[in-house]
C-alpha positions in Angstrom: 2.9 7.8 -30.6 2.7 9.5 -27.2 5.6 8.9 -24.8 3.4 9.3 -21.7 0.1 8.0 -20.3 -2.1 10.0 -18.0 -4.2 7.8 -15.7 -7.7 9.0 -15.3 -9.5 5.7 -14.4 -7.6 3.9 -11.6 -8.7 0.4 -10.8 -10.7 0.4 -7.5 -9.8 -2.8 -5.8 -12.7 -4.4 -4.1 -12.3 -4.6 -0.3 -14.5 -5.9 2.5 -12.7 -3.9 5.3 -13.7 -0.3 4.3 -10.2 0.6 2.8 -10.1 2.5 -0.4 -7.5 1.2 -2.9 -7.1 3.0 -6.2 -4.4 1.4 -8.3 -3.1 3.9 -10.8 -0.4 1.8 -12.4 0.3 -1.8 -11.9 -0.9 -5.3 -12.8 -4.7 -4.6 -12.6 -4.6 -1.3 -14.5 -1.7 -1.1 -16.9 -0.4 -4.7 -16.8 3.0 -3.2 -15.6 4.6 -6.0 -13.6 7.6 -3.8 -12.6 5.8 -1.2 -10.4 2.5 -0.5 -8.8 1.4 2.9 -7.6 -1.8 3.1 -5.5 -3.6 5.9 -3.6 -5.2 4.4 -0.4 -7.3 5.5 2.5 -7.3 3.2 5.5 -10.4 3.9 7.8 -10.2 4.1 11.6 -9.7 0.8 13.3 -8.5 -0.9 10.1 -5.8 -3.6 10.0 -4.4 -6.3 7.8 -3.0 -9.7 8.8 0.8 -10.1 8.9 2.4 -10.7 5.5 5.8 -11.4 3.9 5.7 -9.9 0.4 8.1 -10.7 -2.4 8.3 -7.0 -3.3 9.7 -3.8 -1.8 6.9 -1.4 -0.6 7.3 2.3 -0.2 4.6 4.2 1.7 4.2 8.0 1.8 1.6 9.4 4.4 -0.5 12.2 3.1 -2.7 12.6 6.1 -3.4 10.9 9.4 -1.1 8.1 10.9 -0.4 4.6 9.9 1.1 1.9 12.2 3.6 -0.7 10.9 4.8 -3.7 12.9 8.0 -4.7 11.1 9.3 -8.1 12.3 8.9 -7.2 16.1 9.3 -3.4 15.9 6.3 -1.1 16.1 6.6 2.1 13.9 4.2 4.9 13.5 4.4 7.3 10.5 2.6 10.7 10.2 1.8 13.0 7.4 4.9 13.9 5.4 6.8 10.8 6.4 7.7 7.9 4.2 9.2 4.4 4.6 10.7 1.6 2.5 10.1 -1.9 3.6 12.3 -4.5 1.8 11.0 -7.6 0.2 10.7 -10.8 2.2 10.2 -8.8 5.5 7.4 -9.8 7.8 5.0 -6.8 8.2 1.6 -5.8 9.4 -0.1 -2.6 8.4 -2.9 -0.9 10.6 -4.7 2.2 11.5 -5.6 2.0 15.2 -6.0 5.8 15.3 -9.0 8.1 15.5 -8.7 9.5 11.9 -8.5 7.8 8.5 -5.0 7.6 7.0 -4.4 8.6 3.4 -1.3 7.5 1.8 0.5 6.5 -1.4 1.9 2.9 -1.8 4.5 2.0 -4.4 5.6 -1.6 -4.9 8.5 -2.9 -6.9 8.0 -5.2 -8.6 4.3 -4.6 -8.8 1.8 -5.7 -6.1 0.6 -9.2 -6.7 -1.8 -11.1 -4.5 0.0 -14.3 -5.3 3.3 -12.8 -3.9 2.0 -11.0 -0.7 1.9 -14.1 1.5 -0.7 -13.1 4.1 -0.9 -15.2 7.2 
């Protein structure tokens, strides 16, 4: 029995806002409830509603920039930077910039639509 798993077929989450979400590990792909790892590309002028998720979320920016409004503070991350946002924190994610933003998102426990609490 192998003690590793190589993901070659991530789950492409259906979206209506042009954002690419490829979940490599998590509830949708590997039924792992402890962690989710996703590769994402947020298009120009993309944004999500505010949310208060029941999981920690780590974001690592590969290219472009991403804006976070955490509680009442605006933060902009650029390529090579990362952030951890603790569970039960009100946050909004967006890309108001002129280039797409490519990044990796890791959630612990795994991302779950029932636990994201979007406004």
